[in-house]
C-alpha positions as CSV (number, residue, x, y, z in Angstrom):
1,X,0.1,0.0,0.1
2,X,1.3,3.2,-1.1
3,X,2.2,5.8,2.0
4,X,-0.6,8.2,0.7
5,X,-3.3,5.5,0.6
6,X,-2.3,4.7,4.3
7,X,-3.0,8.4,5.4
8,X,-6.3,8.2,3.4
9,X,-7.3,5.2,5.2
10,X,-6.0,5.5,8.5
11,X,-5.3,9.4,8.9
12,X,-1.5,8.5,9.9
13,X,1.8,7.4,8.1
14,X,2.4,3.9,8.3
15,X,5.2,4.4,11.0
16,X,2.7,6.1,13.0
17,X,0.1,3.3,12.8
18,X,2.8,0.8,13.7
19,X,4.0,2.7,16.5
20,X,0.6,2.9,18.0
21,X,-0.2,-0.5,17.4
22,X,2.8,-1.5,19.4
23,X,1.9,0.8,22.3
24,X,-1.6,-1.0,22.3
25,X,0.1,-4.5,22.0
26,X,1.9,-3.3,25.0
27,X,-0.6,-1.6,27.2
28,X,-2.7,-4.8,26.8
29,X,0.0,-7.1,27.9
30,X,0.7,-5.1,30.7
31,X,-3.3,-4.9,31.8
32,X,-2.3,-7.0,35.0
33,X,-0.2,-4.2,36.0
34,X,-2.7,-1.5,36.1
35,X,-4.3,-0.1,39.3
36,X,-6.9,2.9,39.6
37,X,-4.4,4.8,41.7
38,X,-1.9,4.9,38.7
39,X,-0.4,8.4,37.5
40,X,-1.2,7.9,34.1
41,X,-3.3,10.7,32.5
42,X,-6.9,9.3,31.8
43,X,-10.0,10.4,30.0
44,X,-13.2,10.2,32.0
45,X,-16.1,9.6,29.5
46,X,-19.5,10.0,31.0
47,X,-23.0,8.6,29.9
48,X,-21.1,6.0,27.6
49,X,-22.3,3.2,25.6
50,X,-21.1,0.3,23.4
51,X,-21.2,1.4,19.6
52,X,-19.8,0.2,16.2
53,X,-18.1,2.3,13.3
54,X,-16.9,1.6,9.9
55,X,-13.5,0.5,9.6
56,X,-11.4,-0.8,6.3
57,X,-11.9,-4.2,5.7
58,X,-11.8,-6.8,3.0
59,X,-15.3,-8.7,1.6
60,X,-14.6,-11.5,-0.8
61,X,-15.0,-15.3,-1.4
62,X,-12.1,-17.4,0.9
63,X,-10.4,-20.3,0.2
64,X,-8.9,-22.2,3.0
65,X,-10.2,-19.9,6.0
66,X,-10.0,-21.9,9.2
67,X,-13.8,-21.1,10.1
68,X,-15.5,-20.2,7.0
69,X,-16.5,-22.9,4.6
70,X,-15.1,-22.4,0.8
71,X,-17.5,-20.3,-1.2
72,X,-18.9,-18.3,1.4
73,X,-18.5,-14.8,1.6
74,X,-16.5,-12.8,4.5
75,X,-16.0,-9.8,6.0
76,X,-12.6,-9.4,7.1
77,X,-11.5,-8.1,10.7
78,X,-9.9,-4.4,10.5
79,X,-7.6,-4.3,7.6
80,X,-3.9,-3.0,8.7
81,X,-2.0,-3.6,5.3
82,X,-2.7,-3.9,1.7
83,X,-0.4,-4.3,-1.0
84,X,-1.9,-5.0,-4.5
85,X,1.4,-5.1,-6.1
86,X,2.6,-8.2,-4.0
87,X,-0.7,-9.6,-3.9
88,X,-1.2,-9.8,0.0
89,X,-3.3,-8.1,3.0
90,X,-3.1,-8.2,6.4
91,X,-6.1,-8.1,8.6
92,X,-6.1,-7.8,12.7
93,X,-6.8,-11.4,12.4
94,X,-4.6,-13.1,9.7
95,X,-2.8,-12.5,6.2
96,X,-4.6,-13.1,3.2
97,X,-3.5,-13.6,-0.3
98,X,-5.5,-11.6,-3.1
99,X,-7.1,-13.3,-5.9
100,X,-9.6,-11.6,-8.2
101,X,-10.5,-8.2,-7.6
102,X,-14.1,-6.8,-8.4
103,X,-15.6,-3.4,-7.7
104,X,-16.9,-2.6,-4.7
105,X,-20.3,-2.1,-6.3
106,X,-20.5,-5.8,-7.0
107,X,-21.2,-6.6,-3.7
108,X,-23.6,-3.7,-3.3
109,X,-25.5,-5.1,-6.1
110,X,-25.3,-8.9,-5.0
111,X,-26.8,-7.9,-1.7
112,X,-28.6,-5.0,-2.3
113,X,-32.1,-5.4,-0.3
114,X,-30.9,-8.4,1.7
115,X,-30.9,-8.1,5.5
């Protein structure tokens, strides 16, 4: 993925994204060390609720997926790397080998009106 695509998709450079993901992984690994009396600046969020938002992902027909039967459509987990020239992509969960590409409108038409 070209650097300009990274910024357009993720709002930051690849280097910044990698750094932030490492920090996230480190924080999660050290979660057992957290205590309410720590000195880290924390943001308080009131009147909060769980929500969803759109993130880059792949949609397609997988072959050899460990949980989805061949021939059934999937939405990947959040996409973190896409290199069409090399034919590879990395989602949060796994690497993908990119096969044939279709326009996103293909999927919009295929599933139009289905719930």
